[in-house]
C-alpha positions, 0 to 999 in steps of 0.5 A: 499500500506504500508503494502505489502511491509512490509507483503510480505517481512516477508513472503519471509524471513520465507520461506528462513527458511524454505528452509534451513528446508527442505534442512537440512530435505531431507540431513538427509534422504538422509543420513539416507537411505544411512546408513547400515541396521539396522539388528535388532530392540530393543524391546522397540521402542520409538514413539517420536525419530522415526522422527530422523530415518526417510527413516532409513532401518531395518530388523526385525523378526516376523510375520504378525497378518492378523485379524487386516490388514487395507486398505488405499485408495482408491488409483490409481497406472498407471491408475488401482484402488486399495489400500494400505495394512497396516497390524500390524508386530508382532515382534519375539523379544517380543516388540510391534507390529509395523504398516507395509505398505506392498503396493499396491493391486488391489481392487479385492484382498482385501478380504483375500481368493483371495489372500491366493491361487495360486503360490505366495500366499507365497508372498501375505500371508506370514505365520509363522515367517519371516524377512522383510526389510522396512524403517521407516516414518513419516507420517503426521498428520490429518488435521480437515478439513478431514474425521475422522476415523470411530471406528473399520472400516478396510478402512482408507481414508487417514493416521491416525497414531494414530487411525490405531495403537489403532485400531490394538493395535500397537505402533503409528510408521508407517513402508513401505516395501521396493519395491523387485519382487524376490521371498522369499524362506524362506517364502515357503521352510520352510512349503514346507521342513518340509512337505517333512521331510527334514532339513528346514534350508538348501536351494540351494541344492538337498536333498533325504529324506525317506518317512513315511514308509521309503519304497520310496526315495523322492527327490525335488530341491530348486532353488538357490536365484541367479536364475533369474526365481526367479524375477516377473513381477509387473503384476503377483503380481497385479493378484496374490494379493501380495502388490507392495511395495513403491520404496525407494526414497525421496518424498519431495517436495521442492519449497521454493526458488520458494516461497521466490522469489515470496514474495521478488520479490511482496515486490520490485514491491509493494515498487517500486509502492508505492514510484511511487504513493507517488512521483506522489502525491506530484506533484499534491499536489505541482500543487494544492497548485500553483492554491490555491495561484493563486485563493487567489491573484485573491480574492484579486485583486477583 
C-alpha cells in the first residue's frame, strides 16, 4: 500500500513527459506537411536524419524497379482484402534507390500481368522515367514478438524497413506516395506521342504529324490536365490494379493526457486509502492497549 501511491505518481510524471514529447512530434510533423514541396532530392541521403523530415513532401524523378516489388499485408480496405505495394524507386540523379509505398491494391491484382494491361496500365505500372510526389515516413522497428521476415519472400507481414532495404538493394528510407486519383498524362503520353512521331514534350494541344511514308496525315488530341474527365473513382483503380495511395494526414495517437490523469488519480486514491487504513489501525491499536491495561489491572486485583 505504501508502494502504490509512489509508483502510480511516478508513472503519471512519466506520462507528462510523454505528452510533451508527442505534442512536439505532432507539431513538427504538421509543420513539415505544410512546408513547401522539396522539388528535387540530393543524390546522397542520410537515413539517420530522415526522422527530422517525417511527413515532408518531395518530388523525385526516376523509375520503379518492378523486379524488386514487395507486398505488405494482408490489409483490409473498406472490408476488402488486399496488400500494400512497396517498390524501390531508382532515382535519375544517380542516388541509391529508396522504398516507395505506392498504395493499396486488391488481392487479385498482386500478379503483375493483371495490372500491365487495361486503360489504366500507365498508372498501375508506369514505365520509363516519371516524376512522383511522396512524403517521408519513419516507421516503427519490428518487435521481437513479431515474425521475422523470410529472406527472399516478396510478402512482408509487418513493416521491416531494414529487411526491405536489404532485400531490394535500397536505402533504408521509407516513403509514401500521396493520394491521387488524377490521370497523369506524362505517364502515358510520351509513349503514345513517340509512337506517332510527335514531340512528346508538348501536351494539351492538337498535333498533326505525318506517317513514315508521308502519304497520310494523322491527327490526335491530348486532353488538358484541367479536364474533370481525367479524374477517376476508387473502384476504377481497384479493378485496374492501380495502387490507392495514403492520404497525407497525421496518423499519431495521443492518449497520454488520459493516461496521466488515470495514473495521478490512482496515486491520489491509493494515498487516501493508505491514510484511512493507517488512521483505522491507530484506532484499533489504541483500543487494544486500553483492553490490555484493564486485563493487567484485573490480574493485579486477583
